[in-house]
C-alpha positions in Angstrom: 21.8 93.7 -80.5 20.9 94.5 -84.5 23.8 95.8 -85.2 25.2 95.5 -88.8 28.1 94.1 -90.2 31.5 95.7 -89.7 31.7 87.9 -89.6 35.0 87.8 -89.5 33.1 86.9 -92.1 33.0 88.6 -94.5 34.3 90.8 -96.7 37.3 91.4 -98.3 37.4 88.4 -96.9 35.8 87.7 -93.8 38.3 86.3 -91.1 37.3 86.0 -87.8 38.7 88.8 -85.9 41.7 87.2 -84.4 45.1 87.2 -85.2 45.3 83.2 -85.3 42.4 83.1 -87.6 43.5 85.9 -89.5 46.9 83.9 -90.4 45.1 80.7 -90.8 42.3 81.7 -92.4 43.1 84.3 -94.9 44.3 81.7 -97.6 40.7 80.6 -97.7 39.4 84.0 -98.3 41.8 84.2 -101.3 41.1 80.9 -102.4 37.0 81.3 -102.4 37.4 85.2 -103.8 39.4 83.5 -106.8 36.6 80.1 -107.2 33.5 82.6 -106.6 34.6 85.6 -108.5 33.0 88.1 -106.1 33.7 91.3 -106.7 36.5 93.3 -103.8 33.5 96.1 -103.8 30.9 93.8 -102.5 33.3 92.5 -99.8 34.2 95.9 -99.0 31.0 97.3 -98.7 29.9 93.7 -96.5 32.4 95.2 -93.9 30.6 98.7 -93.6 27.1 96.4 -92.9 25.5 96.1 -96.6 25.1 92.7 -97.3 24.7 92.1 -100.7 22.3 89.2 -102.3 24.7 88.8 -105.0 25.1 85.2 -106.1 28.8 85.5 -106.2 28.5 86.9 -102.5 26.5 84.1 -101.2 28.7 81.6 -103.1 31.8 83.2 -101.3 30.3 82.8 -97.8 29.5 79.3 -98.4 32.8 78.3 -99.4 34.6 80.7 -96.9 32.5 78.9 -94.1 32.8 75.5 -95.5 36.9 75.8 -95.8 36.9 77.0 -92.6 35.3 74.5 -90.9 31.8 76.3 -90.0 29.8 74.6 -92.5 29.5 71.2 -93.7 28.9 70.3 -97.4 25.1 70.6 -97.0 25.4 73.6 -95.5 24.4 72.7 -91.8 25.9 75.0 -89.5 29.0 73.3 -86.6 28.1 75.2 -83.5 31.4 74.0 -82.0 33.3 74.9 -84.6 32.0 78.6 -85.1 31.9 79.2 -81.3 35.9 78.1 -81.4 36.5 80.9 -84.2 34.9 83.7 -82.5 37.2 86.1 -81.6 38.4 86.9 -78.2 36.3 89.0 -76.0 32.7 88.4 -77.4 30.5 86.7 -74.9 30.7 83.3 -76.1 27.2 82.5 -74.2 25.1 85.1 -76.1 26.8 84.2 -79.0 25.8 80.0 -78.2 22.3 81.6 -78.1 22.5 83.2 -81.3 24.1 80.8 -83.3 21.4 78.5 -81.9 18.6 80.6 -83.1 20.3 81.0 -86.3 21.1 77.5 -87.3 17.5 76.4 -88.0 17.4 79.3 -90.9 16.9 77.5 -94.6 17.5 78.6 -98.0 16.6 76.6 -101.7 20.4 74.7 -101.4 23.6 74.3 -99.3 24.8 78.0 -100.5 21.5 79.9 -99.9 21.4 78.3 -96.5 24.9 79.3 -95.0 24.1 82.7 -96.1 20.5 83.2 -94.3 22.6 81.8 -91.3 25.1 84.4 -91.9 22.7 87.2 -92.1 20.9 86.0 -89.1 23.8 86.3 -87.3 25.0 89.3 -88.3 22.0 91.3 -87.7 21.5 89.5 -84.2 25.4 90.8 -82.7 27.4 93.0 -81.9 30.3 91.0 -82.8 30.7 90.8 -86.2 32.5 88.7 -88.7 35.2 90.7 -90.4 36.4 89.3 -93.9 40.0 90.2 -94.1 42.3 90.5 -97.8 
């Protein structure tokens, strides 16, 4: 189960890989790119499974997931929203178990916590979060 990124999430602007999510969430990705100054190269690399520890990339991850409601201001996971945002075809039961194991990840602040949850999910699933431009 430890495949790496192709979450929605995240690179050039990770939107859950369903058409509804892409159309609705794409503006949030664009907003977060502007707000964080993340480089497009980092988003493209993330699509290939290379997750950057760059502060702007971490900030982008937090910004995007906060705007689509997957996490709160405090960085805590909203599991129900995360499950609802999964693309069709994903084993929701498997995703729920993985999210339950990842939600306890913490960092030094909300941005770091969201990034740790994101990395945990990405490393534990075949259904990666993809960011779309």
